DRENKOL-866860 format. One record per atom (N, C-alpha, C): residue in three letters; x, y, z. Coordinates in Angstrom, 2 decimals, padded with zeros to 5 digits. Example, Ala and Ser with C-alpha at 12.3 -4.5 7.8 and 13.67 -1.06 7.14 Angstrom:
<rokols>
rokol rest:ALA	px:013.19	py:-005.69	pz:007.80
rokol rest:ALA	px:012.30	py:-004.50	pz:007.80
rokol rest:ALA	px:013.20	py:-003.30	pz:007.80
rokol rest:SER	px:012.85	py:-002.25	pz:007.08
rokol rest:SER	px:013.67	py:-001.06	pz:007.14
rokol rest:SER	px:012.90	py:000.03	pz:007.87
</rokols>
This chain:
<rokols>
rokol rest:UNK	px:005.23	py:005.20	pz:-003.29
rokol rest:UNK	px:004.72	py:006.33	pz:-004.02
rokol rest:UNK	px:003.98	py:007.04	pz:-003.00
rokol rest:UNK	px:004.15	py:008.52	pz:-003.20
rokol rest:UNK	px:003.19	py:009.30	pz:-002.30
rokol rest:UNK	px:001.63	py:009.52	pz:-002.57
rokol rest:UNK	px:001.01	py:009.79	pz:-001.62
rokol rest:UNK	px:-000.49	py:010.15	pz:-001.42
rokol rest:UNK	px:-000.68	py:011.31	pz:-002.33
rokol rest:UNK	px:000.30	py:011.96	pz:-002.82
rokol rest:UNK	px:-000.15	py:013.21	pz:-003.64
rokol rest:UNK	px:-000.53	py:012.78	pz:-005.06
rokol rest:UNK	px:-001.61	py:013.35	pz:-005.76
rokol rest:UNK	px:-002.15	py:013.06	pz:-007.07
rokol rest:UNK	px:-000.97	py:013.07	pz:-007.93
rokol rest:UNK	px:-000.71	py:012.01	pz:-008.74
rokol rest:UNK	px:000.34	py:012.16	pz:-009.83
rokol rest:UNK	px:-000.10	py:012.40	pz:-011.22
rokol rest:UNK	px:000.73	py:013.27	pz:-011.89
rokol rest:UNK	px:000.31	py:013.98	pz:-013.09
rokol rest:UNK	px:001.42	py:013.64	pz:-014.20
rokol rest:UNK	px:000.94	py:013.30	pz:-015.30
rokol rest:UNK	px:002.01	py:012.71	pz:-016.10
rokol rest:UNK	px:002.82	py:014.06	pz:-016.62
rokol rest:UNK	px:004.09	py:013.93	pz:-016.83
rokol rest:UNK	px:004.90	py:015.01	pz:-017.12
rokol rest:UNK	px:004.75	py:015.50	pz:-018.50
rokol rest:UNK	px:004.27	py:014.67	pz:-019.24
rokol rest:UNK	px:004.23	py:014.93	pz:-020.76
rokol rest:UNK	px:002.80	py:015.62	pz:-021.02
rokol rest:UNK	px:001.57	py:015.02	pz:-020.80
rokol rest:UNK	px:000.31	py:015.21	pz:-021.21
rokol rest:UNK	px:-000.21	py:015.73	pz:-019.91
rokol rest:UNK	px:000.14	py:015.90	pz:-018.69
rokol rest:UNK	px:-000.87	py:016.29	pz:-017.52
rokol rest:UNK	px:-002.07	py:015.12	pz:-017.33
rokol rest:UNK	px:-001.78	py:014.34	pz:-017.78
rokol rest:UNK	px:-002.99	py:013.06	pz:-017.38
rokol rest:UNK	px:-002.75	py:012.33	pz:-016.25
rokol rest:UNK	px:-003.76	py:011.78	pz:-015.51
rokol rest:UNK	px:-003.69	py:011.11	pz:-014.16
rokol rest:UNK	px:-004.07	py:009.88	pz:-014.12
rokol rest:UNK	px:-004.22	py:009.26	pz:-015.29
rokol rest:UNK	px:-004.39	py:007.82	pz:-015.40
rokol rest:UNK	px:-003.24	py:007.18	pz:-015.74
rokol rest:UNK	px:-002.71	py:006.15	pz:-014.69
rokol rest:UNK	px:-001.52	py:005.18	pz:-014.95
rokol rest:UNK	px:-002.15	py:004.01	pz:-014.64
rokol rest:UNK	px:-001.02	py:003.15	pz:-015.41
rokol rest:UNK	px:-001.24	py:001.50	pz:-015.09
rokol rest:UNK	px:000.42	py:001.13	pz:-014.72
rokol rest:UNK	px:000.25	py:000.29	pz:-013.79
rokol rest:UNK	px:001.70	py:-000.04	pz:-013.25
rokol rest:UNK	px:001.87	py:-001.58	pz:-012.95
rokol rest:UNK	px:003.18	py:-001.96	pz:-013.09
rokol rest:UNK	px:003.22	py:-003.49	pz:-013.22
rokol rest:UNK	px:004.79	py:-003.83	pz:-012.73
rokol rest:UNK	px:005.17	py:-004.56	pz:-011.85
rokol rest:UNK	px:006.31	py:-004.82	pz:-011.58
rokol rest:UNK	px:006.96	py:-006.08	pz:-012.31
rokol rest:UNK	px:008.11	py:-005.67	pz:-012.85
rokol rest:UNK	px:009.04	py:-006.69	pz:-013.76
rokol rest:UNK	px:010.32	py:-006.62	pz:-013.45
rokol rest:UNK	px:011.11	py:-007.71	pz:-014.02
rokol rest:UNK	px:012.16	py:-008.06	pz:-013.83
rokol rest:UNK	px:013.01	py:-007.61	pz:-015.02
rokol rest:UNK	px:014.08	py:-007.06	pz:-015.21
rokol rest:UNK	px:014.89	py:-006.90	pz:-016.25
rokol rest:UNK	px:015.73	py:-008.18	pz:-016.09
rokol rest:UNK	px:016.06	py:-008.57	pz:-017.71
rokol rest:UNK	px:016.83	py:-009.73	pz:-017.86
rokol rest:UNK	px:017.59	py:-009.58	pz:-019.10
rokol rest:UNK	px:018.22	py:-010.69	pz:-019.63
rokol rest:UNK	px:019.02	py:-010.49	pz:-020.95
rokol rest:UNK	px:019.64	py:-009.22	pz:-020.84
rokol rest:UNK	px:019.58	py:-008.39	pz:-022.19
rokol rest:UNK	px:020.47	py:-007.10	pz:-022.73
rokol rest:UNK	px:020.14	py:-006.15	pz:-021.53
rokol rest:UNK	px:018.71	py:-006.18	pz:-021.35
rokol rest:UNK	px:018.18	py:-004.75	pz:-020.47
rokol rest:UNK	px:018.76	py:-004.97	pz:-018.89
rokol rest:UNK	px:019.37	py:-006.13	pz:-018.40
rokol rest:UNK	px:019.72	py:-006.25	pz:-017.10
rokol rest:UNK	px:021.08	py:-005.48	pz:-017.02
rokol rest:UNK	px:021.59	py:-005.14	pz:-018.02
rokol rest:UNK	px:022.81	py:-004.19	pz:-018.20
rokol rest:UNK	px:022.66	py:-002.81	pz:-017.63
rokol rest:UNK	px:021.18	py:-002.36	pz:-017.70
rokol rest:UNK	px:020.94	py:-001.12	pz:-017.38
rokol rest:UNK	px:021.35	py:-000.86	pz:-015.76
rokol rest:UNK	px:021.25	py:-001.90	pz:-015.09
rokol rest:UNK	px:021.72	py:-001.75	pz:-013.64
rokol rest:UNK	px:022.53	py:-002.64	pz:-013.38
rokol rest:UNK	px:023.94	py:-002.36	pz:-013.41
rokol rest:UNK	px:024.87	py:-003.23	pz:-013.32
rokol rest:UNK	px:025.26	py:-003.48	pz:-011.69
rokol rest:UNK	px:024.51	py:-004.48	pz:-011.15
rokol rest:UNK	px:024.60	py:-004.64	pz:-009.73
rokol rest:UNK	px:025.24	py:-005.95	pz:-009.20
rokol rest:UNK	px:025.55	py:-006.64	pz:-010.29
rokol rest:UNK	px:026.08	py:-008.08	pz:-010.01
rokol rest:UNK	px:025.39	py:-009.36	pz:-010.82
rokol rest:UNK	px:025.94	py:-010.28	pz:-011.32
rokol rest:UNK	px:025.70	py:-011.17	pz:-012.21
rokol rest:UNK	px:024.30	py:-011.77	pz:-011.84
rokol rest:UNK	px:024.08	py:-012.32	pz:-010.63
rokol rest:UNK	px:022.83	py:-012.99	pz:-010.01
rokol rest:UNK	px:021.94	py:-012.12	pz:-009.24
rokol rest:UNK	px:022.14	py:-010.78	pz:-009.13
rokol rest:UNK	px:021.18	py:-009.81	pz:-008.69
rokol rest:UNK	px:020.08	py:-009.72	pz:-009.04
rokol rest:UNK	px:018.91	py:-009.60	pz:-008.30
rokol rest:UNK	px:017.56	py:-009.33	pz:-008.97
rokol rest:UNK	px:017.48	py:-007.78	pz:-009.29
rokol rest:UNK	px:016.86	py:-007.50	pz:-010.35
rokol rest:UNK	px:016.86	py:-006.25	pz:-011.25
rokol rest:UNK	px:015.20	py:-005.89	pz:-011.45
rokol rest:UNK	px:014.71	py:-005.99	pz:-010.15
rokol rest:UNK	px:013.08	py:-005.74	pz:-010.26
rokol rest:UNK	px:012.93	py:-004.18	pz:-010.26
rokol rest:UNK	px:011.88	py:-003.67	pz:-011.18
rokol rest:UNK	px:011.74	py:-002.37	pz:-011.41
rokol rest:UNK	px:009.89	py:-002.45	pz:-011.47
rokol rest:UNK	px:009.69	py:-001.30	pz:-011.18
rokol rest:UNK	px:008.13	py:-000.94	pz:-011.30
rokol rest:UNK	px:008.17	py:000.07	pz:-012.55
rokol rest:UNK	px:007.44	py:-000.73	pz:-013.54
rokol rest:UNK	px:006.88	py:000.20	pz:-014.74
rokol rest:UNK	px:005.65	py:000.86	pz:-014.79
rokol rest:UNK	px:005.64	py:002.08	pz:-015.02
rokol rest:UNK	px:004.21	py:002.88	pz:-014.80
rokol rest:UNK	px:004.30	py:003.78	pz:-016.12
rokol rest:UNK	px:003.19	py:003.49	pz:-016.81
rokol rest:UNK	px:002.59	py:003.79	pz:-018.10
rokol rest:UNK	px:001.26	py:005.10	pz:-018.06
rokol rest:UNK	px:001.43	py:006.00	pz:-018.59
rokol rest:UNK	px:000.45	py:007.03	pz:-018.62
rokol rest:UNK	px:-000.87	py:006.40	pz:-019.64
rokol rest:UNK	px:-001.83	py:006.20	pz:-019.28
rokol rest:UNK	px:-003.06	py:005.91	pz:-019.86
rokol rest:UNK	px:-003.55	py:006.80	pz:-020.91
rokol rest:UNK	px:-002.92	py:008.22	pz:-021.09
rokol rest:UNK	px:-003.39	py:009.05	pz:-022.03
rokol rest:UNK	px:-002.57	py:009.09	pz:-023.19
rokol rest:UNK	px:-001.25	py:009.23	pz:-022.92
rokol rest:UNK	px:-000.22	py:009.25	pz:-023.94
rokol rest:UNK	px:000.85	py:008.21	pz:-024.04
rokol rest:UNK	px:000.79	py:007.52	pz:-023.16
rokol rest:UNK	px:001.89	py:006.36	pz:-023.12
rokol rest:UNK	px:003.07	py:006.49	pz:-022.74
rokol rest:UNK	px:003.54	py:007.68	pz:-022.27
rokol rest:UNK	px:004.69	py:007.76	pz:-021.60
rokol rest:UNK	px:005.11	py:006.81	pz:-020.70
rokol rest:UNK	px:006.19	py:006.29	pz:-020.40
rokol rest:UNK	px:006.40	py:005.28	pz:-019.22
rokol rest:UNK	px:007.68	py:005.86	pz:-018.66
rokol rest:UNK	px:007.76	py:005.46	pz:-017.39
rokol rest:UNK	px:008.67	py:005.60	pz:-016.19
rokol rest:UNK	px:008.75	py:004.39	pz:-015.75
rokol rest:UNK	px:010.34	py:004.13	pz:-015.29
rokol rest:UNK	px:010.68	py:002.80	pz:-014.61
rokol rest:UNK	px:011.16	py:003.42	pz:-013.33
rokol rest:UNK	px:010.96	py:002.69	pz:-012.27
rokol rest:UNK	px:011.34	py:002.92	pz:-010.98
rokol rest:UNK	px:011.96	py:001.67	pz:-010.29
rokol rest:UNK	px:012.93	py:001.82	pz:-009.84
rokol rest:UNK	px:013.90	py:000.49	pz:-009.10
rokol rest:UNK	px:013.12	py:000.38	pz:-007.78
rokol rest:UNK	px:012.63	py:-000.69	pz:-007.74
rokol rest:UNK	px:011.93	py:-001.06	pz:-006.57
rokol rest:UNK	px:012.73	py:-001.18	pz:-005.15
rokol rest:UNK	px:012.48	py:-001.20	pz:-004.02
rokol rest:UNK	px:013.05	py:-001.10	pz:-002.80
rokol rest:UNK	px:014.41	py:-001.89	pz:-002.57
rokol rest:UNK	px:014.01	py:-003.14	pz:-002.96
rokol rest:UNK	px:015.25	py:-004.24	pz:-002.36
rokol rest:UNK	px:016.34	py:-003.93	pz:-003.57
rokol rest:UNK	px:016.02	py:-003.66	pz:-004.88
rokol rest:UNK	px:017.04	py:-003.47	pz:-005.95
rokol rest:UNK	px:017.63	py:-002.11	pz:-005.72
rokol rest:UNK	px:016.94	py:-001.15	pz:-004.97
rokol rest:UNK	px:017.57	py:000.32	pz:-005.00
rokol rest:UNK	px:018.49	py:-000.03	pz:-003.67
rokol rest:UNK	px:018.55	py:-000.85	pz:-002.61
rokol rest:UNK	px:019.61	py:-001.06	pz:-001.73
rokol rest:UNK	px:020.49	py:-001.62	pz:-002.43
rokol rest:UNK	px:020.46	py:-002.37	pz:-003.13
rokol rest:UNK	px:021.76	py:-002.78	pz:-003.91
rokol rest:UNK	px:022.60	py:-001.73	pz:-004.76
rokol rest:UNK	px:021.65	py:-001.00	pz:-005.36
rokol rest:UNK	px:022.05	py:000.04	pz:-006.30
rokol rest:UNK	px:022.84	py:001.17	pz:-005.20
rokol rest:UNK	px:022.33	py:001.46	pz:-004.12
rokol rest:UNK	px:023.11	py:002.39	pz:-002.93
rokol rest:UNK	px:024.49	py:001.74	pz:-002.68
rokol rest:UNK	px:024.43	py:000.22	pz:-002.72
rokol rest:UNK	px:025.98	py:-000.30	pz:-002.27
rokol rest:UNK	px:026.91	py:-000.46	pz:-003.35
rokol rest:UNK	px:026.20	py:-000.38	pz:-004.55
rokol rest:UNK	px:027.32	py:-000.69	pz:-005.84
rokol rest:UNK	px:027.50	py:000.59	pz:-006.55
rokol rest:UNK	px:026.63	py:001.32	pz:-006.45
rokol rest:UNK	px:026.83	py:002.83	pz:-007.49
rokol rest:UNK	px:027.72	py:003.80	pz:-006.43
rokol rest:UNK	px:028.22	py:004.86	pz:-007.23
rokol rest:UNK	px:028.71	py:006.04	pz:-006.52
rokol rest:UNK	px:027.67	py:006.95	pz:-006.50
rokol rest:UNK	px:027.81	py:007.46	pz:-005.31
rokol rest:UNK	px:026.85	py:008.54	pz:-004.73
rokol rest:UNK	px:027.38	py:009.76	pz:-005.53
rokol rest:UNK	px:026.37	py:010.46	pz:-006.47
rokol rest:UNK	px:026.54	py:011.54	pz:-007.28
rokol rest:UNK	px:026.66	py:013.04	pz:-006.58
rokol rest:UNK	px:025.90	py:013.29	pz:-005.77
rokol rest:UNK	px:026.07	py:014.48	pz:-005.03
rokol rest:UNK	px:025.86	py:014.35	pz:-003.69
</rokols>
């Protein structure tokens, strides 16, 4: 994450809560990178309005780069 102050795109708030989680079960299909591949993401929730963002962590992102087709 950058050193720049993060602002919620929904409400403009600046209070966030984050946690790293692993997608499993049905949600694992969101990132189709292999049956046994780890699908770790960082969940960030705005403390003001509850909007949440999902970020693929670097190890999982490397797998995405090799398994997915580059869009542009």
